[in-house]
N, C-alpha and C positions, 0 to 999 in steps of 0.2 A: 504493500500500500504506500510505502514511502516514495515520493516522487523524486525524479532526477533533479540534481542541483543545477543542471544546465539551464541557460536562458531560453532554449528552444521550447516552444509550447508543447505540452503533452497532448495526446489524443483523448485520453480518458483517465479518470480516477474512480475506482470502485471501492465499495465497502468503507466509506468515510463515516466515522462515528460522530454523533452529536449527543454527548452525555447530558443527563439532567443534573440539577443541583438541588440541594436542600438548604434551607435557612435554619441553622442550629438555634438561632434566636433572631428576633426581629423587633426592634424597639423604635417606636415613632417618637422623635425628639423635637419636632417642630413642624411648622407649616409656612410655606412661602405665600406672599400675597396673591400669586397666580393660582393657588389651590393645591400645588404639589406638596406632598409631605416629605419632610427630611427624615431619613432613616439611619439607623445603625444596625448592622446585621453581620452575621458570619455565614458566608456562602461556602458550601463544600460540594465539590464534584462527586458524583456517584457513578457506578458502572451500569446503570440502567440507561439505555441510549436508543435513539433513532439511528437508522443507517441510510446514508445518501450515496448516490452514484452519479457521476458527472461525465458527460461526453461532449467534447468540444464541437462546436458548429462554426463553419467558416462563413456562414451567411449573416451572422450577427443576431439571429433570432434566439429568443429565450423561451423555452418550453418546460413546464413541470409535468411529471407523470407520477401519479399516485399509485403505489403498490399496496393497496389496502383501502381503508375508508377515504372517501373524497375529502380533500382539504378545501378551504375557501379559495375562490378563483384567483385572488391576488394576495397570496400569503407573503410572509416575511422573507422567504427564500427568494422569490421572484423580485421583491423589492430590493433585497440585498444585491442580487445580481445586476439589476438595473442601475443601482446607485454606484456600484464599483465600475461598471462599464462607462457610465457617464463621467465619473471622476477621473478615470484613467484615459478616456478616449479610445479604449480598446475596440477593435473591429470584430472581435470574435463574439460568438454566442455560446449557448450551452443547452443540452437536454439534461434536466435535473430530475432524477428518479428518487422518490422518498418512500422508504419503508418505515411507517409510523408505528413505533412500539410504545412510546410514552403516551400516557393518557392526557387528553386535552382538559383544560380548566383545572389542572392539578396544583398550580403554583410551583411547579418544578422547572419552569423555564424552558419547556420543550420547543416552543416556537422560536424563542430567542437563541437557543442553542443551534437549531437548524440554520438560522440566519448567519450565526457566527461561523459555523462549519462551511457554509456556502461562501462567505467572504474568504476564508482561509484556503479553501479548495480552488476556487476560481483564481485566486492570487497566484497559485502554482500552475493551474491548467492553462491559463492565458499567458504564462511566462512573465508576469509583472514583477514578482519577487519584491513586493513592497514590504517595508518594515511594519512592525506592529503599531508603532507610533503613527504611521500614516493611515493605517486601517481604522484606528480607534475613533476618529471623528465621524467616519461613515457609520460605524457600529452604533454610536450614541444616537445618531439621527434616526436609526431604526427602532430604538427602544432602550430603556434604561438598563436592562439586564444584559444586552448584547455585548457591551464592552467587557464584562466579567468573563464570558466564554472566549472572547478573542484574547484576553489577557492570559488565560491558560493556567492560572494558579488559584488555589483556594485563597480566599481573601476576606479581610475585614472591610466592609463596604459602608460608605457614608454618602451624604448628600441625597440625591434621588437615585443613587446607584452608580454614579459616574466616578466617584473617588475610591480607588482600590488600593489597599495595602496588602500585598501578597504575604501570606503567613504559612508556616508549617503546621499541619494538623496531623495528630497521630492516627494511625490506621483504625478505622471504625467499621463495625458491622451494624447495619441498620435495617430494621423491618419497616417497609413502606407500604401503606394501604391508601388506595384512592376509592372512596365510595362513588356510587353512581351519580350523585348530584354534582353539578358544577356551579360555581358562584362567580358572579360578575365583579371585577375589580372595583368598578365605580360604586357598586352597591356596598362593598365593604368600607371603602374610604369615606363614604358619605354617611355612614351609620353613626347615630348619637352614642353608641356603645364603644366607639373607638377610643381606646385609652392613649394617653400620651405619657411617656416616661417622664418622671419628675425632673430629671436632669441627665446629662450625658455621663454623669458619674456612675450610673448603674453598670457601666462596662469599665469600671476603673481598673480591672485586671488586665486590660489591654493597653499597652503603651500607645497605640495609635490614637486612643481616645483621650490621652492626657497631654498631647503636645500642642494643644491650642487649636488644632485643625477643626475639631467639632464645633467649638465656639465660633470660629471664623466662618464656618459654613452657615451657621445660624444668623450671623450678623451681616455678612457681606454677599451671600449668594441668594438673598431673598428677593432679588429683582425679578420682575415679571418676564417670562419667556413664552413666546407663542409656540403652539404645537404645529409642527410642519406636516406636510401631506403624508409622510410616512408614519405619523403617530409618535415621533420622537421629539427632541428638543431642538431649538434653533442653534445656530453656530456660535451664539454668544456663550453657550455653556460647553465647557470642554471636559473631556474625560482624561483622567490622569492615573497613572500607575506609579506608585512610589518605588524608587530604585532600592531603598534600604530594606530588603526583605527581612521580616521580623521572625524570630524564633520565639514563639509565645507558648506559655503553658496554658493550653486550652483547658478550661475547667470541666473536663468530661465527667468526673465523679459528681460535681455539682449539678451538671445537666441531668444526670440520672435522678437526682434528688429535687429537681424542679427549679434550678437556678435560671434566672432570666425568664423570658417568655416571648410569645409572639403576640404583639399588641393587636393584631388583626383577628386573632382567634375568637374573642368574645362576640364580635359582630357576625363572624362566620357561623358560629354555633346558633346564634339567634335566627339566622336565615335558614339554616339547614340542620335538622335534627340528626341527619346522617353523619355529619362531621362529629357530633357528640358521641354517636354510637361507635364510630371508627376509633375515636380517642379511647373510649372505654374498652374496646376490643384489644387494643394494644396494651393499655394499662394493666389489664388482667393477666397478660402474658409476660410482659417485660418490665413492669413496675415503673414505666415512664412513658409519656406520649406527648406529642406536640404537633401543631399544624405547621406546614411549611409555606412560606410565601403568602399570597392572597387567594390561593385556590383552595380546593377541598381535600387535598392529600395530607395525610398525617404520617408521622414516623415515630419509631422508638429506637433508642440506642441500645444495642444488645450487649450486655456486659460479658466479657470473656469467660467469667466464672459462673455465669447464670445458666442453669438448666431451665429455660423458660417454660418448656412444656410440663416439666415436673411441678413447677410452682403453680402453673395454671390448673393442672389436674388436681393438686391438693386443694386449691381454692374452690374448684367446682365440687369436689367430693364433700368438702366441709359444709358447703351451703346446701347442696341438694341431696347428699347421701347416695348419689348415683355413681356407678362405676364409670370412670373416664374412658372414652374411646379415642383420646388424642393419639396422633401418630408419633412415630419415633423421632422424626426430624422436624425442626422449625418450618422448613419449606412445605412440609405436608399440611401445615395449618392453613396455608393460603387456599387449599382446596375446599375449606369449610367456610369461606367468605360468603356473605349474602349475594344473591343474584345481582349482577351488574357491577359488583365491586371487583377491583383488581388489586393484587398485592405481590410483593416480591422481596426476597432477602437480598440486600445490596451491600456492597463494600464501597468505602470512600476511595477516591483516586488522589494520589499525591500531586499529579499534574494532568492537564488535558492531553488526550492522546495526540492532538495536533499541535501541541506546544511548539514543536520544532519547525512548523510550516511558515513561520514569520520571524524575522530577526528582531531583537529588541533595539 
């Protein structure tokens, strides 16, 4: 799958991954006059991914082919391809084939990840070999999550998602469940139940939150910015990735015990009882659960020493007195999900699989 380093354009790139992300926490710390909320979050890449295939066209046309459920006619992948072609003046086009494995409306960044992988793949397929720094402004115009996937590293995220501090995250095993319901982002952010963290000090364990940048974001980036035709921000807002990669002690044990939160979870639960049910399903098995992003997917961090099924069986037996019929492996539990729900046991990724496809 690794493309040639030659400047000669390739003919095709197959099996290009577009991994999902989870928000280990998400705190709303402010709101700009234009209505966009300022966030602090920890984004972690996981090994649940869509797969894309790209074939170069010499006629300049851009076509998307869905290998599965039909996607919106003008999705982020096509927008990303058009934006890159326009910015570069490239005469090539592409046939883009998408195998959609990530659930939609999950808050796992599936569409943003597809767009980022499209930018990175076409950067190689068309022989542009642009740097990451050159791709980031295009990524941000497509959506606030796209720069994270182009950046290619787990990150502490600030602003509306455009300020990234790459960090090292210990290997994690995560149980992820997406109920049938999907929730609109606008509905969540307009809810009167949306909490705002009292101060940025709630993430005091993270050096990135203590260097004055969070306060600066609140004070100086509150100017109004129009939304462009791609649904992203205007060019006045820039995406940045800090060069001083942090080695932070992620409070994994505290996350097991409920440290931090997703401020979008209460309004999501008020809109959909399925989110509450999914959280309870994971809580009973892994003794922790949390919603990710602004969608309906929820996750639990699986402790290395935790025999989740044994604990769940003991709880069920204690309450009902019935013999447990739980299977021998955690993965087997996902076969017991309600109709329309999907779930998977995932692992965190240390870097994006396409990290090497753009130079810093």
